[in-house]
Backbone and ligand atoms as CSV (ligand in chain L), in Angstrom:
chain,resi,resn,atom,element,x,y,z
A,1,MET,N,N,-11.114,-5.634,28.771
A,1,MET,CA,C,-9.839,-5.768,28.062
A,1,MET,C,C,-9.311,-4.382,27.689
A,2,ASP,N,N,-8.035,-4.138,27.983
A,2,ASP,CA,C,-7.478,-2.810,27.710
A,2,ASP,C,C,-6.323,-2.927,26.730
A,3,SER,N,N,-6.395,-2.214,25.624
A,3,SER,CA,C,-5.320,-2.301,24.641
A,3,SER,C,C,-4.101,-1.514,25.085
A,4,GLY,N,N,-4.302,-0.528,25.987
A,4,GLY,CA,C,-3.184,0.329,26.375
A,4,GLY,C,C,-2.764,1.283,25.280
A,5,ALA,N,N,-3.536,1.334,24.216
A,5,ALA,CA,C,-3.120,2.116,23.042
A,5,ALA,C,C,-2.965,3.593,23.358
A,6,ALA,N,N,-3.848,4.099,24.217
A,6,ALA,CA,C,-3.803,5.531,24.499
A,6,ALA,C,C,-2.465,5.911,25.125
A,7,LEU,N,N,-1.850,4.985,25.844
A,7,LEU,CA,C,-0.598,5.271,26.529
A,7,LEU,C,C,0.602,5.069,25.629
A,8,THR,N,N,0.542,4.064,24.755
A,8,THR,CA,C,1.768,3.625,24.085
A,8,THR,C,C,1.835,3.935,22.593
A,9,VAL,N,N,0.736,4.250,21.979
A,9,VAL,CA,C,0.742,4.452,20.531
A,9,VAL,C,C,0.709,5.947,20.206
A,10,ASP,N,N,1.626,6.346,19.332
A,10,ASP,CA,C,1.682,7.734,18.878
A,10,ASP,C,C,0.634,7.904,17.776
A,11,ARG,N,N,-0.464,8.530,18.145
A,11,ARG,CA,C,-1.599,8.633,17.228
A,11,ARG,C,C,-1.227,9.398,15.963
A,12,ASP,N,N,-0.467,10.465,16.124
A,12,ASP,CA,C,-0.097,11.271,14.947
A,12,ASP,C,C,0.807,10.485,13.997
A,13,ALA,N,N,1.713,9.686,14.583
A,13,ALA,CA,C,2.600,8.873,13.733
A,13,ALA,C,C,1.791,7.816,12.987
A,14,LEU,N,N,0.802,7.255,13.678
A,14,LEU,CA,C,-0.022,6.236,13.020
A,14,LEU,C,C,-0.872,6.861,11.913
A,15,LEU,N,N,-1.368,8.056,12.174
A,15,LEU,CA,C,-2.121,8.778,11.141
A,15,LEU,C,C,-1.228,9.063,9.938
A,16,ALA,N,N,-0.014,9.496,10.176
A,16,ALA,CA,C,0.911,9.804,9.068
A,16,ALA,C,C,1.184,8.545,8.248
A,17,ALA,N,N,1.332,7.408,8.935
A,17,ALA,CA,C,1.585,6.149,8.223
A,17,ALA,C,C,0.378,5.767,7.373
A,18,ALA,N,N,-0.808,5.961,7.911
A,18,ALA,CA,C,-2.026,5.641,7.153
A,18,ALA,C,C,-2.161,6.571,5.940
A,19,ARG,N,N,-1.847,7.821,6.157
A,19,ARG,CA,C,-1.948,8.788,5.049
A,19,ARG,C,C,-0.942,8.453,3.949
A,20,ASN,N,N,0.262,8.098,4.338
A,20,ASN,CA,C,1.272,7.703,3.344
A,20,ASN,C,C,0.829,6.448,2.596
A,21,ALA,N,N,0.225,5.516,3.325
A,21,ALA,CA,C,-0.230,4.274,2.696
A,21,ALA,C,C,-1.315,4.562,1.660
A,22,ALA,N,N,-2.181,5.506,1.958
A,22,ALA,CA,C,-3.272,5.838,1.028
A,22,ALA,C,C,-2.730,6.292,-0.325
A,23,ALA,N,N,-1.518,6.838,-0.312
A,23,ALA,CA,C,-0.908,7.306,-1.570
A,23,ALA,C,C,-0.588,6.130,-2.500
A,24,GLN,N,N,-0.534,4.912,-1.932
A,24,GLN,CA,C,-0.252,3.723,-2.747
A,24,GLN,C,C,-1.526,2.971,-3.138
A,25,ALA,N,N,-2.675,3.527,-2.846
A,25,ALA,CA,C,-3.930,2.836,-3.173
A,25,ALA,C,C,-4.011,2.561,-4.678
A,26,TYR,N,N,-4.528,1.378,-4.991
A,26,TYR,CA,C,-4.829,1.065,-6.393
A,26,TYR,C,C,-6.350,1.079,-6.495
A,27,ALA,N,N,-6.883,2.216,-6.900
A,27,ALA,CA,C,-8.336,2.409,-6.873
A,27,ALA,C,C,-8.828,3.096,-8.140
A,28,PRO,N,N,-8.548,2.468,-9.307
A,28,PRO,CA,C,-8.927,3.121,-10.563
A,28,PRO,C,C,-10.432,3.119,-10.816
A,29,TYR,N,N,-11.178,2.294,-10.105
A,29,TYR,CA,C,-12.621,2.170,-10.373
A,29,TYR,C,C,-13.448,3.103,-9.502
A,30,SER,N,N,-13.130,3.140,-8.212
A,30,SER,CA,C,-13.892,4.029,-7.318
A,30,SER,C,C,-13.253,5.407,-7.233
A,31,GLY,N,N,-11.943,5.485,-7.471
A,31,GLY,CA,C,-11.256,6.764,-7.266
A,31,GLY,C,C,-11.181,7.129,-5.797
A,32,PHE,N,N,-11.480,6.162,-4.906
A,32,PHE,CA,C,-11.509,6.399,-3.464
A,32,PHE,C,C,-10.295,5.723,-2.847
A,33,HIS,N,N,-9.396,6.524,-2.296
A,33,HIS,CA,C,-8.114,6.011,-1.803
A,33,HIS,C,C,-8.148,5.890,-0.282
A,34,VAL,N,N,-7.783,4.704,0.212
A,34,VAL,CA,C,-7.824,4.473,1.664
A,34,VAL,C,C,-6.464,3.948,2.109
A,35,GLY,N,N,-6.016,4.419,3.256
A,35,GLY,CA,C,-4.799,3.893,3.884
A,35,GLY,C,C,-5.127,3.451,5.300
A,36,ALA,N,N,-4.512,2.353,5.709
A,36,ALA,CA,C,-4.695,1.852,7.075
A,36,ALA,C,C,-3.326,1.588,7.676
A,37,ALA,N,N,-3.201,1.812,8.966
A,37,ALA,CA,C,-1.947,1.533,9.670
A,37,ALA,C,C,-2.266,0.816,10.975
A,38,LEU,N,N,-1.554,-0.291,11.205
A,38,LEU,CA,C,-1.742,-1.095,12.403
A,38,LEU,C,C,-0.542,-0.875,13.321
A,39,ALA,N,N,-0.800,-0.627,14.599
A,39,ALA,CA,C,0.283,-0.450,15.579
A,39,ALA,C,C,0.336,-1.668,16.490
A,40,PHE,N,N,1.549,-2.199,16.671
A,40,PHE,CA,C,1.749,-3.408,17.474
A,40,PHE,C,C,2.542,-3.089,18.743
A,41,ALA,N,N,2.434,-4.009,19.691
A,41,ALA,CA,C,3.039,-3.786,21.009
A,41,ALA,C,C,4.561,-3.640,20.950
A,42,ASP,N,N,5.198,-4.201,19.928
A,42,ASP,CA,C,6.656,-4.059,19.816
A,42,ASP,C,C,7.071,-2.768,19.110
A,43,GLY,N,N,6.085,-1.907,18.826
A,43,GLY,CA,C,6.380,-0.619,18.201
A,43,GLY,C,C,6.276,-0.630,16.690
A,44,ALA,N,N,6.108,-1.822,16.111
A,44,ALA,CA,C,6.024,-1.910,14.645
A,44,ALA,C,C,4.711,-1.307,14.136
A,45,ILE,N,N,4.798,-0.738,12.950
A,45,ILE,CA,C,3.613,-0.253,12.239
A,45,ILE,C,C,3.562,-0.978,10.902
A,46,VAL,N,N,2.422,-1.573,10.591
A,46,VAL,CA,C,2.221,-2.261,9.309
A,46,VAL,C,C,1.071,-1.555,8.598
A,47,THR,N,N,1.297,-1.209,7.336
A,47,THR,CA,C,0.299,-0.422,6.612
A,47,THR,C,C,-0.344,-1.224,5.472
A,48,GLY,N,N,-1.452,-0.707,4.989
A,48,GLY,CA,C,-2.115,-1.274,3.827
A,48,GLY,C,C,-2.880,-0.191,3.091
A,49,ALA,N,N,-3.134,-0.462,1.816
A,49,ALA,CA,C,-3.958,0.442,1.009
A,49,ALA,C,C,-4.965,-0.416,0.253
A,50,ASN,N,N,-6.055,0.193,-0.169
A,50,ASN,CA,C,-7.045,-0.606,-0.899
A,50,ASN,C,C,-6.527,-0.995,-2.282
A,51,VAL,N,N,-6.884,-2.218,-2.678
A,51,VAL,CA,C,-6.439,-2.800,-3.952
A,51,VAL,C,C,-7.685,-3.257,-4.690
A,52,GLU,N,N,-8.049,-2.496,-5.717
A,52,GLU,CA,C,-9.277,-2.819,-6.455
A,52,GLU,C,C,-8.997,-3.815,-7.574
A,53,ASN,N,N,-10.087,-4.280,-8.191
A,53,ASN,CA,C,-9.981,-5.314,-9.215
A,53,ASN,C,C,-11.039,-5.041,-10.269
A,54,ALA,N,N,-10.712,-5.386,-11.520
A,54,ALA,CA,C,-11.671,-5.178,-12.608
A,54,ALA,C,C,-12.971,-5.947,-12.351
A,55,SER,N,N,-12.863,-7.034,-11.606
A,55,SER,CA,C,-14.056,-7.731,-11.125
A,55,SER,C,C,-14.388,-7.097,-9.778
A,56,TYR,N,N,-15.170,-6.034,-9.790
A,56,TYR,CA,C,-15.267,-5.097,-8.670
A,56,TYR,C,C,-15.372,-5.760,-7.293
A,57,GLY,N,N,-16.141,-6.858,-7.243
A,57,GLY,CA,C,-16.416,-7.474,-5.946
A,57,GLY,C,C,-15.197,-8.093,-5.288
A,58,LEU,N,N,-14.117,-8.211,-6.018
A,58,LEU,CA,C,-12.898,-8.804,-5.451
A,58,LEU,C,C,-11.981,-7.769,-4.808
A,59,THR,N,N,-12.432,-6.551,-4.762
A,59,THR,CA,C,-11.639,-5.478,-4.148
A,59,THR,C,C,-11.243,-5.817,-2.723
A,60,LEU,N,N,-10.005,-5.468,-2.388
A,60,LEU,CA,C,-9.521,-5.627,-1.011
A,60,LEU,C,C,-9.427,-4.246,-0.360
A,61,CYS,N,N,-9.998,-4.128,0.813
A,61,CYS,CA,C,-9.923,-2.863,1.551
A,61,CYS,C,C,-8.548,-2.693,2.186
A,62,ALA,N,N,-8.235,-1.451,2.511
A,62,ALA,CA,C,-6.938,-1.128,3.109
A,62,ALA,C,C,-6.707,-1.891,4.414
A,63,GLU,N,N,-7.745,-2.007,5.235
A,63,GLU,CA,C,-7.583,-2.680,6.535
A,63,GLU,C,C,-7.261,-4.155,6.338
A,64,THR,N,N,-7.944,-4.776,5.378
A,64,THR,CA,C,-7.718,-6.201,5.117
A,64,THR,C,C,-6.321,-6.437,4.558
A,65,VAL,N,N,-5.879,-5.553,3.672
A,65,VAL,CA,C,-4.512,-5.674,3.135
A,65,VAL,C,C,-3.488,-5.542,4.257
A,66,ALA,N,N,-3.696,-4.601,5.156
A,66,ALA,CA,C,-2.753,-4.408,6.267
A,66,ALA,C,C,-2.705,-5.653,7.152
A,67,VAL,N,N,-3.865,-6.219,7.463
A,67,VAL,CA,C,-3.887,-7.426,8.294
A,67,VAL,C,C,-3.197,-8.580,7.557
A,68,GLY,N,N,-3.445,-8.704,6.255
A,68,GLY,CA,C,-2.802,-9.762,5.475
A,68,GLY,C,C,-1.289,-9.621,5.478
A,69,LYS,N,N,-0.799,-8.389,5.314
A,69,LYS,CA,C,0.654,-8.165,5.339
A,69,LYS,C,C,1.233,-8.542,6.695
A,70,ALA,N,N,0.557,-8.112,7.753
A,70,ALA,CA,C,1.070,-8.369,9.107
A,70,ALA,C,C,1.088,-9.869,9.400
A,71,MET,N,N,0.028,-10.556,9.044
A,71,MET,CA,C,-0.040,-11.991,9.358
A,71,MET,C,C,0.915,-12.790,8.481
A,72,ALA,N,N,1.112,-12.339,7.246
A,72,ALA,CA,C,2.070,-13.026,6.373
A,72,ALA,C,C,3.502,-12.806,6.847
A,73,ASP,N,N,3.708,-11.766,7.649
A,73,ASP,CA,C,5.018,-11.540,8.275
A,73,ASP,C,C,5.132,-12.285,9.595
A,74,GLY,N,N,4.105,-13.032,9.947
A,74,GLY,CA,C,4.171,-13.854,11.156
A,74,GLY,C,C,3.519,-13.259,12.377
A,75,ARG,N,N,2.903,-12.095,12.235
A,75,ARG,CA,C,2.289,-11.472,13.416
A,75,ARG,C,C,0.998,-12.196,13.785
A,76,ARG,N,N,0.838,-12.407,15.089
A,76,ARG,CA,C,-0.345,-13.091,15.622
A,76,ARG,C,C,-0.760,-12.396,16.897
A,77,GLY,N,N,-1.478,-11.296,16.774
A,77,GLY,CA,C,-1.921,-10.576,17.963
A,77,GLY,C,C,-1.014,-9.401,18.267
A,78,ALA,N,N,-1.097,-8.903,19.538
A,78,ALA,CA,C,-0.359,-7.716,19.984
A,78,ALA,C,C,-0.747,-6.471,19.194
A,79,LEU,N,N,-1.966,-6.483,18.658
A,79,LEU,CA,C,-2.468,-5.329,17.901
A,79,LEU,C,C,-3.069,-4.325,18.881
A,80,LEU,N,N,-2.463,-3.136,18.934
A,80,LEU,CA,C,-2.903,-2.125,19.906
A,80,LEU,C,C,-3.836,-1.088,19.317
A,81,ALA,N,N,-3.579,-0.691,18.077
A,81,ALA,CA,C,-4.365,0.400,17.500
A,81,ALA,C,C,-4.364,0.328,15.980
A,82,VAL,N,N,-5.387,0.924,15.416
A,82,VAL,CA,C,-5.567,0.954,13.958
A,82,VAL,C,C,-5.928,2.391,13.575
A,83,ALA,N,N,-5.310,2.902,12.529
A,83,ALA,CA,C,-5.674,4.223,11.998
A,83,ALA,C,C,-6.092,4.060,10.548
A,84,VAL,N,N,-7.146,4.753,10.168
A,84,VAL,CA,C,-7.653,4.674,8.792
A,84,VAL,C,C,-7.970,6.085,8.310
A,85,ILE,N,N,-7.590,6.351,7.063
A,85,ILE,CA,C,-7.962,7.627,6.442
A,85,ILE,C,C,-8.272,7.355,4.981
A,86,GLY,N,N,-9.229,8.077,4.432
A,86,GLY,CA,C,-9.584,7.845,3.033
A,86,GLY,C,C,-10.290,9.041,2.423
A,87,GLY,N,N,-10.452,8.961,1.128
A,87,GLY,CA,C,-11.160,10.013,0.415
A,87,GLY,C,C,-10.875,9.906,-1.071
A,88,LYS,N,N,-11.542,10.748,-1.806
A,88,LYS,CA,C,-11.313,10.779,-3.250
A,88,LYS,C,C,-9.859,11.148,-3.540
A,89,ALA,N,N,-9.332,10.623,-4.627
A,89,ALA,CA,C,-7.952,10.919,-5.003
A,89,ALA,C,C,-7.718,12.424,-4.959
A,90,GLY,N,N,-6.651,12.823,-4.300
A,90,GLY,CA,C,-6.334,14.246,-4.179
A,90,GLY,C,C,-7.073,14.933,-3.051
A,91,ALA,N,N,-7.958,14.200,-2.382
A,91,ALA,CA,C,-8.731,14.791,-1.283
A,91,ALA,C,C,-8.840,13.818,-0.107
A,92,VAL,N,N,-7.780,13.023,0.072
A,92,VAL,CA,C,-7.795,12.051,1.170
A,92,VAL,C,C,-7.872,12.797,2.499
A,93,GLY,N,N,-8.810,12.382,3.334
A,93,GLY,CA,C,-8.979,13.021,4.638
A,93,GLY,C,C,-10.058,14.077,4.645
A,94,ARG,N,N,-10.496,14.510,3.478
A,94,ARG,CA,C,-11.605,15.480,3.439
A,94,ARG,C,C,-12.905,14.707,3.525
A,95,GLY,N,N,-13.935,15.344,3.937
A,95,GLY,CA,C,-15.210,14.646,4.091
A,95,GLY,C,C,-15.250,13.889,5.405
A,96,ASP,N,N,-16.223,13.033,5.532
A,96,ASP,CA,C,-16.413,12.309,6.787
A,96,ASP,C,C,-15.354,11.229,6.946
A,97,PRO,N,N,-15.035,10.879,8.221
A,97,PRO,CA,C,-14.119,9.754,8.429
A,97,PRO,C,C,-14.679,8.481,7.806
A,98,VAL,N,N,-13.760,7.646,7.309
A,98,VAL,CA,C,-14.143,6.375,6.674
A,98,VAL,C,C,-14.180,5.298,7.750
A,99,THR,N,N,-15.298,4.653,7.909
A,99,THR,CA,C,-15.379,3.538,8.862
A,99,THR,C,C,-15.363,2.225,8.082
A,100,PRO,N,N,-14.931,1.145,8.735
A,100,PRO,CA,C,-14.626,-0.080,7.990
A,100,PRO,C,C,-15.864,-0.875,7.614
A,101,CYS,N,N,-15.730,-1.591,6.517
A,101,CYS,CA,C,-16.820,-2.462,6.091
A,101,CYS,C,C,-16.906,-3.670,7.034
A,102,GLY,N,N,-17.947,-4.428,6.909
A,102,GLY,CA,C,-18.168,-5.568,7.798
A,102,GLY,C,C,-17.057,-6.591,7.711
A,103,ARG,N,N,-16.591,-6.878,6.504
A,103,ARG,CA,C,-15.531,-7.877,6.375
A,103,ARG,C,C,-14.263,-7.424,7.092
A,104,CYS,N,N,-13.914,-6.158,6.956
A,104,CYS,CA,C,-12.702,-5.668,7.627
A,104,CYS,C,C,-12.841,-5.756,9.138
A,105,ARG,N,N,-14.022,-5.505,9.668
A,105,ARG,CA,C,-14.212,-5.629,11.123
A,105,ARG,C,C,-13.905,-7.063,11.555
A,106,GLN,N,N,-14.366,-8.020,10.770
A,106,GLN,CA,C,-14.136,-9.423,11.099
A,106,GLN,C,C,-12.655,-9.784,10.946
A,107,VAL,N,N,-12.035,-9.289,9.888
A,107,VAL,CA,C,-10.616,-9.599,9.631
A,107,VAL,C,C,-9.728,-8.996,10.726
A,108,LEU,N,N,-10.018,-7.769,11.128
A,108,LEU,CA,C,-9.266,-7.145,12.224
A,108,LEU,C,C,-9.463,-7.913,13.527
A,109,THR,N,N,-10.687,-8.388,13.741
A,109,THR,CA,C,-10.996,-9.113,14.973
A,109,THR,C,C,-10.190,-10.400,15.076
A,110,GLU,N,N,-9.970,-11.075,13.964
A,110,GLU,CA,C,-9.173,-12.308,13.988
A,110,GLU,C,C,-7.788,-12.028,14.577
A,111,LEU,N,N,-7.113,-11.012,14.024
A,111,LEU,CA,C,-5.754,-10.692,14.474
A,111,LEU,C,C,-5.764,-10.222,15.926
A,112,ALA,N,N,-6.732,-9.403,16.275
A,112,ALA,CA,C,-6.787,-8.885,17.650
A,112,ALA,C,C,-7.034,-10.006,18.656
A,113,GLN,N,N,-7.990,-10.855,18.369
A,113,GLN,CA,C,-8.337,-11.916,19.328
A,113,GLN,C,C,-7.186,-12.887,19.549
A,114,LEU,N,N,-6.363,-13.085,18.545
A,114,LEU,CA,C,-5.222,-13.998,18.696
A,114,LEU,C,C,-4.298,-13.549,19.830
A,115,GLY,N,N,-4.264,-12.227,20.062
A,115,GLY,CA,C,-3.416,-11.708,21.132
A,115,GLY,C,C,-4.209,-11.189,22.314
A,116,GLY,N,N,-5.520,-11.362,22.274
A,116,GLY,CA,C,-6.349,-10.944,23.402
A,116,GLY,C,C,-6.418,-9.446,23.624
A,117,THR,N,N,-6.273,-8.656,22.558
A,117,THR,CA,C,-6.417,-7.198,22.710
A,117,THR,C,C,-7.726,-6.726,22.097
A,118,ASP,N,N,-8.127,-5.542,22.507
A,118,ASP,CA,C,-9.301,-4.883,21.923
A,118,ASP,C,C,-8.824,-3.525,21.410
A,119,PRO,N,N,-8.263,-3.479,20.195
A,119,PRO,CA,C,-7.569,-2.273,19.731
A,119,PRO,C,C,-8.470,-1.047,19.645
A,120,THR,N,N,-7.829,0.078,19.840
A,120,THR,CA,C,-8.460,1.362,19.534
A,120,THR,C,C,-8.417,1.552,18.025
A,121,VAL,N,N,-9.520,2.004,17.457
A,121,VAL,CA,C,-9.569,2.240,16.008
A,121,VAL,C,C,-9.874,3.722,15.798
A,122,TRP,N,N,-8.940,4.392,15.130
A,122,TRP,CA,C,-9.106,5.821,14.850
A,122,TRP,C,C,-9.429,6.009,13.370
A,123,TYR,N,N,-10.480,6.754,13.093
A,123,TYR,CA,C,-10.853,7.123,11.729
A,123,TYR,C,C,-10.719,8.624,11.607
A,124,PHE,N,N,-9.908,9.033,10.656
A,124,PHE,CA,C,-9.552,10.446,10.563
A,124,PHE,C,C,-10.176,11.142,9.362
A,125,SER,N,N,-10.580,12.387,9.596
A,125,SER,CA,C,-10.757,13.327,8.491
A,125,SER,C,C,-10.012,14.583,8.930
A,126,GLU,N,N,-10.028,15.611,8.111
A,126,GLU,CA,C,-9.275,16.797,8.494
A,126,GLU,C,C,-9.851,17.453,9.735
A,127,SER,N,N,-11.165,17.319,9.928
A,127,SER,CA,C,-11.805,18.029,11.039
A,127,SER,C,C,-12.226,17.120,12.188
A,128,THR,N,N,-12.200,15.814,11.984
A,128,THR,CA,C,-12.769,14.901,12.979
A,128,THR,C,C,-11.869,13.690,13.186
A,129,VAL,N,N,-11.831,13.236,14.419
A,129,VAL,CA,C,-11.260,11.914,14.691
A,129,VAL,C,C,-12.343,11.113,15.404
A,130,LEU,N,N,-12.672,10.004,14.808
A,130,LEU,CA,C,-13.641,9.093,15.416
A,130,LEU,C,C,-12.826,8.007,16.101
A,131,GLU,N,N,-13.062,7.806,17.402
A,131,GLU,CA,C,-12.307,6.777,18.138
A,131,GLU,C,C,-13.274,5.739,18.696
A,132,LEU,N,N,-13.051,4.511,18.320
A,132,LEU,CA,C,-13.889,3.405,18.792
A,132,LEU,C,C,-12.994,2.228,19.144
A,133,ARG,N,N,-13.473,1.364,20.004
A,133,ARG,CA,C,-12.796,0.088,20.206
A,133,ARG,C,C,-13.303,-0.884,19.157
A,134,LEU,N,N,-12.445,-1.832,18.807
A,134,LEU,CA,C,-12.859,-2.818,17.801
A,134,LEU,C,C,-14.103,-3.575,18.269
A,135,SER,N,N,-14.206,-3.819,19.568
A,135,SER,CA,C,-15.379,-4.537,20.087
A,135,SER,C,C,-16.656,-3.714,19.968
A,136,GLU,N,N,-16.508,-2.397,19.832
A,136,GLU,CA,C,-17.695,-1.562,19.594
A,136,GLU,C,C,-18.097,-1.636,18.122
A,137,LEU,N,N,-17.090,-1.770,17.251
A,137,LEU,CA,C,-17.388,-1.872,15.820
A,137,LEU,C,C,-17.986,-3.230,15.478
A,138,LEU,N,N,-17.557,-4.256,16.228
A,138,LEU,CA,C,-18.065,-5.610,15.976
A,138,LEU,C,C,-18.368,-6.296,17.312
A,139,PRO,N,N,-19.491,-5.930,17.910
A,139,PRO,CA,C,-19.826,-6.530,19.207
A,139,PRO,C,C,-20.193,-8.003,19.066
A,140,HIS,N,N,-19.972,-8.739,20.122
A,140,HIS,CA,C,-20.330,-10.171,20.166
A,140,HIS,C,C,-19.715,-10.921,18.984
A,141,ALA,N,N,-18.448,-10.598,18.704
A,141,ALA,CA,C,-17.806,-11.148,17.508
A,141,ALA,C,C,-17.579,-12.642,17.620
A,142,PHE,N,N,-17.650,-13.288,16.488
A,142,PHE,CA,C,-17.210,-14.680,16.363
A,142,PHE,C,C,-15.734,-14.645,16.006
A,143,GLY,N,N,-14.920,-15.385,16.742
A,143,GLY,CA,C,-13.486,-15.359,16.470
A,143,GLY,C,C,-12.819,-16.664,16.807
A,144,PRO,N,N,-11.478,-16.667,16.749
A,144,PRO,CA,C,-10.737,-17.905,16.988
A,144,PRO,C,C,-11.056,-18.537,18.342
A,145,ALA,N,N,-11.386,-17.712,19.336
A,145,ALA,CA,C,-11.695,-18.260,20.660
A,145,ALA,C,C,-12.895,-19.206,20.600
A,146,ASN,N,N,-13.812,-18.940,19.674
A,146,ASN,CA,C,-15.015,-19.780,19.570
A,146,ASN,C,C,-14.703,-21.183,19.040
A,147,LEU,N,N,-13.552,-21.293,18.363
A,147,LEU,CA,C,-13.207,-22.581,17.770
A,147,LEU,C,C,-12.234,-23.369,18.637
A,148,GLY,N,N,-11.792,-22.700,19.739
A,148,GLY,CA,C,-10.808,-23.338,20.624
A,148,GLY,C,C,-11.355,-24.562,21.288
L,1,THU,N1,N,-12.473,0.903,1.353
L,1,THU,C1,C,-11.422,0.597,2.177
L,1,THU,O1,O,-10.310,0.307,1.723
L,1,THU,N2,N,-11.633,0.621,3.516
L,1,THU,C2,C,-12.794,1.008,4.120
L,1,THU,O2,O,-12.860,1.044,5.342
L,1,THU,C3,C,-13.946,1.382,3.297
L,1,THU,C4,C,-13.799,1.202,1.832
L,1,THU,C5,C,-12.219,0.937,-0.095
L,1,THU,C6,C,-12.827,-0.181,-0.875
L,1,THU,C7,C,-12.942,0.440,-2.261
L,1,THU,O3,O,-11.704,0.252,-2.952
L,1,THU,C8,C,-13.137,1.905,-1.998
L,1,THU,O4,O,-12.757,2.119,-0.642
L,1,THU,C9,C,-14.565,2.369,-2.207
L,1,THU,O5,O,-15.444,1.595,-1.484
């Protein structure tokens, strides 16, 4: 499966969108701000930031918020690429690239599988870009196809 992301998605623009999204993070407990940006085949970019909660375990990651926004807008698939950047407040992008938690891998997989794509996922820091396919982050995934 080929997302075509390398050909059609402007990586720098997606990074900029993720970085801007991180500025809206609500992370008073961890102080760790994350932004995610999803690129779709029609050129749209949908962003998310992490949203923490006083009941710590209810925190929503940036990737999950972005997927929720996109799906609530009616998007079902056509996900080509994902960009994520994070770090301590005032130092977003410094340190190692942030890779997604297990739940976010599953949540991203739901949206991707609906459209039959295997998105490229870019994790940025100032010095490194980690590039993986979603299927590498979550191999042998359980998804909507299994329930068909
Ligand atoms: N976080 C994300 O938003 N995305 C990730 O990929 C990793 C972690 C958030 C959750 C929490 O608000 C903070 O980062 C610290 O874990």
